[in-house]
N, C-alpha and C positions, 0 to 999 in steps of 0.2 A: 297668490301672498300677497296678504292685507297688511304688511308692514311696510312702514313709511322708511322713506330713502334719509332722515336724516339718523332714524335709531336705528336702521340697520348698516348706515356707515359707523355709529359708534359701536356696535356692535363687531363690526368688520374688522376693524380698529382695536380692538380689545382681544378678540378671538384668542389670541397667545399670549393674551400677561399673564394668564393663569390658569393652570390645566389642573391643578390640584382636585383629588378625588377624596378628599377627607370627610372624614363623616361630621354631623354637628352635635353643637354639646347640648338643642331643644329639646331635652328629657321629658319623660314624663312625670318627673319628681320636681321639674319647673312647672309643669301642669300645675299638678298638685298644690303648689305654693302662690302661684299669680292667680291663677283666675279661680279658684275656690274662695279668694276672701275680698275677691274685686266685686264692689256694686254695683260696676258699668254692664251695661246689656250689650255683649259684642256680639249679641248672634246677629247683628244687621249692621251693614253700613248705610251710615246716611251723607248722602251725597248733599252740599250745600254749595256746588262748581259746577253744574249743567254742562259748562262748556267744556271740561275737562276730557282728555282723553287717555288711551293705554299709551299712546304716544307721550304725554307730557307726565306718565309715571314711570314709567321706563326711565325716559332722562331725566328725573327728579332723583332715582336710585341711582342711578349710572352717573352722579354727583358728588357720590359719597365713597365712591370707590378709593380704598386707601385709608380709611377709617377703621379702626383697629376696634378688633371683634371684645367685648365684653358679657360675660353671660346679665343678661336681664336689661341690659341698658336699652333705650331707644332714641338714640341723638341727644342734642347734634351733632356728637363729634363723634360718638362711640357706639356701636349695636351690637345686639343679637339678633339672631333671622329673624327674630319674630319682630322685633323692637324697629329693624330696617322697612320691613313691609308696615306696619302701624305707622313711622315717621314718614314715610314716603306720599301713603296716602293722607294724612292728615293736613300734610303740606300742600297738596292738589286742591283739598276742600272736600275729601271722602273721610267721614266722623264715624268711627268705631271708638267702643273701650278697649283698651289696651290687653293681648289676649297671645296667648302663647299660639304654636302652632297646630296645636287639635282643635282648638277656638277656630283659627281660620280655616280650617277644613270643611266648616259648613254655611261657612257663609257668602253670599252672592249668589251667583249663579254658577252650575259645574258646567265646566267650558273641555272637551274632548279634546287629547291631546292631538288630534288633528286639526282641531280650530285653532290655536293657541295664536293669538297677536299680542303685542307689546302690551303691557301692565297687568298681565294674568298674573295672578299668584299659582305659584306653584307646590306642591304639598309633594314629600319625600315618606315614603315609608318602608322600614327595615324585611316587612314580612307580606305585605300586600293587604294589610288590615289597619284599620284606625289602631291598636294596639301600640303598631310600629311606627307610628310618626313620629318623626324626627327633626325635619328640616323643611324650610319653604327659602323659595328664594322668588324672584320679579323678573317674567320672563321680559328680553328685552328683542327679541327678534332674531332670524337667522340662527336660529337652533342654540339657543346665549342664554343664560340669564346672569343677573347679578345678584350676590348673596352676601350676606355676613357669615364667613363657614364655622368657623372653631376657635378657642382658645389660642393665640400666639398668631391666628392670622389677623387679616383684611379683610374690609368689603372687596369684593374683585367679582371676576366675570368671568364665567365657564360654559364649557358646553351640557345643553342635558341633551341631545339629537342621539349620542351612543355612548357607550360607559357606566360608570357608578351612577351618575346620576337618570340614565334614560332606566336603568334597570331598576332602580327605586321608586321612579317614578310612583305616584301613587293618585293624585288625582290636581286638576285646576281648578281654581274659582276666581270669574271676573265680580268685581268687586265696585265699576265705573258705567 
């Protein structure tokens, strides 16, 4: 396993902090309203910090634990799920236009579930296809992710190795 000890330690210390399996509010209505009016090219990530690692991305996302979920928000103090992914990458020097979860699903390089590394972007679907994409988070190692789950919740750490998120897993993307 390629996980770093610092990220694994963070994931281990937070494995019981939130095991909520609620679905996200990042739905297709947001996709239509935010990405169709955007002029940014969100199809590719532009790395401006060649020394960034997946561990850097995971630790930056973990630094936002406890921040409130607000639909459409992209930081620095409130987030929706795709906003957390966008903000985290931007803070690490990986720049792309603000997009929704469906937009993230085709960016970077595809990663199989068995090859996940800290910093990978996880995408979830309710029906196993693009049309069901509804949520995203950042893998932090040890079968855990950090995400902004839904209205009324805060950025938190949950397991993706079993249960709801394992069953909803659609794809993973590496943007670094």
